[in-house]
DRENLO-64129 format. One record per residue (C-alpha): x, y, z. Coordinates in steps of 0.25 Angstrom, whole numbers, padded with zeros to 4 digits, always signed. Example, Ala and Ser with C-alpha at 12.3 -4.5 7.8 and 13.67 -1.06 7.14 Angstrom:
2
+0049-0018+0031;+0055-0004+0029;
END
This chain:
467
+0168-0003+0085;+0171-0006+0071;+0183-0002+0063;+0190-0004+0049;+0180+0004+0040;+0184+0005+0025;+0191+0018+0020;+0183+0030+0019;+0185+0031+0004;+0176+0019+0002;+0165+0029+0005;+0169+0038-0006;+0171+0026-0016;+0157+0021-0012;+0151+0035-0014;+0158+0037-0027;+0154+0023-0033;+0139+0026-0029;+0140+0039-0037;+0146+0033-0049;+0136+0021-0050;+0125+0031-0048;+0129+0038-0060;+0129+0026-0068;+0116+0019-0063;+0110+0027-0052;+0098+0037-0054;+0089+0032-0065;+0075+0036-0069;+0064+0027-0062;+0058+0017-0071;+0043+0014-0073;+0040+0005-0061;+0027-0003-0059;+0018+0002-0048;+0018-0012-0042;+0033-0014-0042;+0034-0014-0027;+0024-0026-0025;+0033-0037-0031;+0037-0044-0018;+0051-0050-0019;+0051-0047-0034;+0051-0032-0031;+0063-0023-0035;+0072-0017-0025;+0068-0003-0031;+0054-0004-0026;+0059-0005-0012;+0069+0007-0014;+0062+0015-0026;+0073+0026-0025;+0082+0015-0032;+0074+0017-0044;+0081+0031-0046;+0094+0028-0040;+0099+0013-0038;+0110+0018-0030;+0102+0027-0020;+0106+0025-0006;+0099+0030+0006;+0109+0031+0018;+0098+0035+0027;+0094+0020+0028;+0106+0018+0038;+0100+0022+0051;+0110+0020+0063;+0107+0029+0075;+0109+0044+0071;+0116+0047+0084;+0125+0035+0083;+0138+0034+0075;+0136+0021+0066;+0144+0015+0055;+0139+0004+0046;+0149-0008+0047;+0142-0019+0041;+0130-0023+0032;+0124-0037+0030;+0114-0037+0018;+0105-0048+0015;+0101-0045+0000;+0091-0051-0010;+0095-0054-0024;+0091-0043-0034;+0081-0044-0045;+0079-0057-0052;+0072-0064-0063;+0060-0072-0060;+0062-0087-0055;+0058-0098-0064;+0044-0100-0057;+0040-0086-0060;+0046-0086-0074;+0037-0098-0077;+0025-0090-0071;+0028-0079-0080;+0029-0088-0092;+0015-0093-0089;+0009-0079-0087;+0015-0074-0100;+0009-0086-0107;-0004-0084-0100;-0005-0069-0104;-0003-0072-0118;-0012-0084-0120;-0022-0084-0109;-0030-0071-0112;-0045-0072-0108;-0053-0062-0117;-0065-0063-0109;-0059-0058-0096;-0048-0049-0102;-0049-0035-0095;-0051-0026-0108;-0046-0014-0101;-0033-0021-0099;-0031-0026-0113;-0028-0012-0119;-0017-0010-0108;-0003-0010-0114;+0003-0018-0103;-0007-0030-0106;-0003-0029-0121;+0012-0029-0116;+0010-0042-0108;+0002-0049-0118;+0010-0045-0131;+0023-0039-0127;+0029-0044-0114;+0038-0056-0116;+0041-0066-0105;+0056-0065-0105;+0058-0073-0092;+0065-0087-0093;+0067-0098-0083;+0082-0097-0083;+0081-0083-0077;+0076-0090-0064;+0078-0079-0053;+0091-0074-0058;+0096-0060-0055;+0093-0050-0065;+0102-0038-0069;+0093-0029-0061;+0095-0038-0049;+0110-0036-0050;+0108-0021-0051;+0099-0023-0038;+0111-0029-0030;+0122-0020-0037;+0115-0007-0033;+0111-0012-0019;+0126-0015-0017;+0129-0001-0022;+0119+0006-0013;+0124-0002-0001;+0138+0002-0004;+0134+0016-0004;+0126+0014+0009;+0138+0007+0016;+0150+0012+0009;+0160+0008+0020;+0155-0006+0020;+0152-0009+0006;+0165-0002+0001;+0174-0007-0010;+0185-0010+0001;+0175-0019+0008;+0171-0027-0004;+0178-0040+0000;+0173-0039+0014;+0159-0039+0010;+0153-0053+0012;+0142-0057+0002;+0134-0070+0001;+0123-0074-0008;+0112-0085-0011;+0116-0095-0022;+0105-0091-0031;+0110-0084-0043;+0102-0071-0041;+0108-0070-0027;+0123-0072-0032;+0120-0062-0044;+0115-0052-0033;+0127-0054-0024;+0136-0052-0036;+0129-0039-0040;+0130-0034-0026;+0145-0036-0027;+0145-0028-0040;+0138-0017-0033;+0148-0017-0022;+0159-0017-0032;+0153-0007-0041;+0163-0001-0051;+0173-0013-0051;+0176-0018-0064;+0176-0033-0058;+0167-0037-0046;+0173-0047-0036;+0162-0056-0031;+0163-0061-0018;+0151-0068-0012;+0147-0081-0006;+0134-0090-0009;+0128-0094+0004;+0114-0101+0002;+0114-0105+0017;+0113-0091+0021;+0105-0084+0009;+0096-0096+0006;+0094-0101+0020;+0079-0104+0017;+0082-0115+0008;+0089-0122+0020;+0079-0120+0030;+0070-0133+0030;+0060-0127+0039;+0058-0116+0029;+0058-0125+0017;+0048-0135+0022;+0040-0126+0031;+0038-0114+0021;+0044-0116+0007;+0039-0130+0005;+0026-0128+0014;+0014-0125+0006;+0007-0120+0018;+0018-0110+0021;+0013-0100+0010;-0002-0102+0012;-0004-0087+0013;+0002-0085+0000;-0006-0095-0007;-0019-0090-0001;-0016-0076-0005;-0012-0081-0019;-0026-0086-0021;-0034-0076-0012;-0043-0064-0015;-0032-0054-0018;-0024-0062-0027;-0036-0067-0035;-0041-0053-0038;-0027-0050-0043;-0026-0062-0051;-0040-0060-0058;-0037-0046-0061;-0023-0049-0067;-0030-0060-0076;-0040-0050-0080;-0029-0040-0084;-0022-0050-0092;-0035-0055-0098;-0033-0069-0093;-0042-0080-0087;-0042-0078-0072;-0039-0093-0069;-0027-0092-0079;-0019-0082-0071;-0014-0088-0058;-0009-0081-0046;+0005-0085-0049;+0004-0079-0063;-0002-0066-0057;+0011-0066-0049;+0019-0069-0061;+0013-0057-0068;+0016-0048-0056;+0030-0053-0055;+0032-0051-0070;+0031-0036-0067;+0041-0037-0056;+0051-0045-0064;+0050-0035-0076;+0052-0023-0066;+0064-0030-0058;+0071-0036-0070;+0069-0025-0081;+0063-0013-0074;+0051-0014-0083;+0037-0010-0080;+0031-0023-0085;+0017-0024-0092;+0015-0035-0081;+0015-0024-0070;+0002-0018-0076;-0006-0030-0072;-0005-0027-0057;-0010-0015-0050;-0005-0011-0036;-0016-0019-0029;-0013-0032-0036;+0002-0030-0034;+0000-0029-0019;-0008-0042-0019;+0004-0049-0026;+0014-0042-0017;+0006-0048-0005;+0006-0062-0011;+0021-0061-0013;+0023-0055+0002;+0014-0067+0007;+0024-0077+0000;+0036-0070+0006;+0030-0068+0020;+0026-0083+0021;+0037-0089+0014;+0050-0081+0018;+0046-0072+0029;+0038-0071+0042;+0027-0081+0038;+0035-0093+0043;+0045-0092+0054;+0054-0101+0047;+0056-0092+0035;+0063-0082+0044;+0071-0092+0052;+0076-0098+0040;+0085-0086+0039;+0092-0088+0052;+0106-0091+0044;+0105-0078+0038;+0101-0071+0050;+0112-0076+0058;+0122-0073+0047;+0118-0059+0047;+0119-0057+0062;+0133-0064+0062;+0138-0055+0051;+0133-0043+0059;+0139-0048+0072;+0152-0050+0066;+0152-0036+0059;+0147-0029+0072;+0157-0035+0082;+0167-0026+0088;+0180-0024+0081;+0194-0019+0085;+0200-0008+0076;+0210-0019+0071;+0199-0028+0066;+0194-0029+0052;+0180-0022+0050;+0168-0030+0049;+0163-0036+0036;+0156-0024+0029;+0145-0032+0023;+0138-0045+0021;+0129-0046+0009;+0120-0058+0008;+0112-0060-0005;+0100-0069-0005;+0085-0069-0008;+0071-0064-0003;+0071-0077+0004;+0083-0073+0011;+0079-0060+0016;+0064-0062+0020;+0067-0073+0030;+0078-0065+0036;+0069-0052+0037;+0059-0061+0043;+0068-0066+0054;+0072-0052+0057;+0057-0049+0059;+0056-0039+0048;+0043-0036+0040;+0035-0045+0050;+0021-0039+0049;+0011-0041+0061;+0001-0048+0052;+0007-0058+0042;+0002-0057+0028;-0008-0068+0024;-0017-0071+0013;-0029-0065+0020;-0023-0051+0025;-0018-0045+0012;-0027-0032+0014;-0021-0030+0028;-0007-0032+0024;-0004-0019+0015;+0004-0013+0027;+0013-0026+0029;+0028-0024+0030;+0031-0037+0023;+0032-0034+0009;+0042-0042+0001;+0043-0031-0010;+0050-0022+0000;+0057-0032+0008;+0063-0041-0002;+0063-0035-0016;+0075-0039-0025;+0088-0035-0019;+0082-0034-0005;+0092-0032+0006;+0092-0033+0021;+0105-0025+0026;+0110-0026+0040;+0118-0013+0043;+0128-0014+0055;+0133-0001+0061;+0144+0002+0070;+0138+0012+0080;+0142+0019+0093;+0133+0010+0101;+0136-0003+0094;+0133-0010+0081;+0119-0007+0075;+0112-0014+0064;+0102-0008+0054;+0094-0017+0044;+0091-0011+0030;+0081-0018+0021;+0082-0014+0006;+0091-0002+0010;+0080+0003+0020;+0080+0003+0035;+0072-0008+0043;+0072-0011+0057;+0074-0024+0065;+0061-0027+0072;+0060-0023+0086;+0072-0013+0085;+0068+0002+0083;+0081+0007+0077;+0086+0006+0063;+0100+0002+0067;+0098-0004+0081;+0110-0009+0089;+0115-0022+0084;+0114-0028+0097;+0099-0025+0098;+0097-0031+0084;+0104-0044+0089;+0095-0044+0102;+0083-0043+0093;+0087-0055+0085;+0093-0062+0097;+0083-0074+0096;+0087-0076+0081;+0102-0074+0084;+0102-0084+0095;+0092-0093+0087;+0088-0094+0073;+0095-0107+0071;+0093-0111+0056;+0094-0126+0058;+0084-0126+0070;+0074-0117+0063;+0075-0123+0049;+0077-0138+0052;+0070-0139+0066;+0056-0134+0062;+0054-0137+0047;+0039-0135+0047;+0038-0122+0054;+0025-0115+0050;+0020-0100+0049;+0026-0090+0059;+0017-0090+0071;+0023-0077+0076;+0015-0069+0065;
END
């Protein structure tokens, strides 16, 4: 069905390149990681989802590719939707960090200070040694670790798909990015990974906010969710509810502060300080010792509530806002999977789309992934420990949703990978179902999902009544 594959020596070149890069930056001793590292929501490192990368950043598990074992299949195309890599805090969080730092140094309450904690070295470090080095000009920019996230992802994917992401195919790979600097820097870093070993990298990408920042253009989403105070009521209720109040008071006691001086936002700032120090500098920050696992789970749940009700299944319009990206992905797959004569050029080997957590979550929701039977709310925290919707594992830094299109004996097949691990399309019981079956599953969206109709026609659409 397909023809025109790259020369066989591209496989050898890819393998040799992987060996050489591994010698220079591969296996490393595992650093000291805080026990709460996997609870930071969208500020979680990619390594917490794939811990084996802590030992070898180029480790590739080929068993994740799961076409039917009794059918000869060859990958002919991948479309990858990728979140940017690790970044600095945004201005809003930097200002919270500044307020927290000042409060800890000047707002001690000698009457309520937890005397057992005052002797702890981490508390001394926070009060006397830790310096706030975050400045507002950092504002969400990609950090060096974030560039490494994308470079290494590109190298691993090159090893997993050597015939597609080969040196010969470099100019045939289509790359698009959000205009945000952290995304442009990420797509550049991805290309550096693809062209690893070259003295001069040739960048070739297109900025496309209509595709990668669709949420900004969807009036129904902007007015119905983003600017609607009632859309995130569950988040606000939990933020001031029993579980968060207990965490807030305990953290205030451990820091020796008046309870009323430490707001929920400042508790979250302290929690995220641990995450930033880890993701930016690979440091086990003294701020991490403030939180035990139970407190971390509460703060993770608050983060998940926000992502669920703002970007995911909580409101139907959130998923529907991603219609442009959904249609783009399937148009690309349709084109790559159509029958070709032996004289025709092979399909485009890869489409790389770099955006945000706000890009990925609505698309995953539209596809029906990670939709628990009972939605998370402010009042059901204790029954949600087994939920599948966990932003830490769905959209960490450098998160990626990869659609692998195979040429198989029975016809094209499509396998989704999330963060380099297999996931299944809802309602389909194969890892790599026939592409025609995938299209049949999403026929209602392929025939509909009109961006202008959904986003302009019903601007005030409320919560998802199908929950």
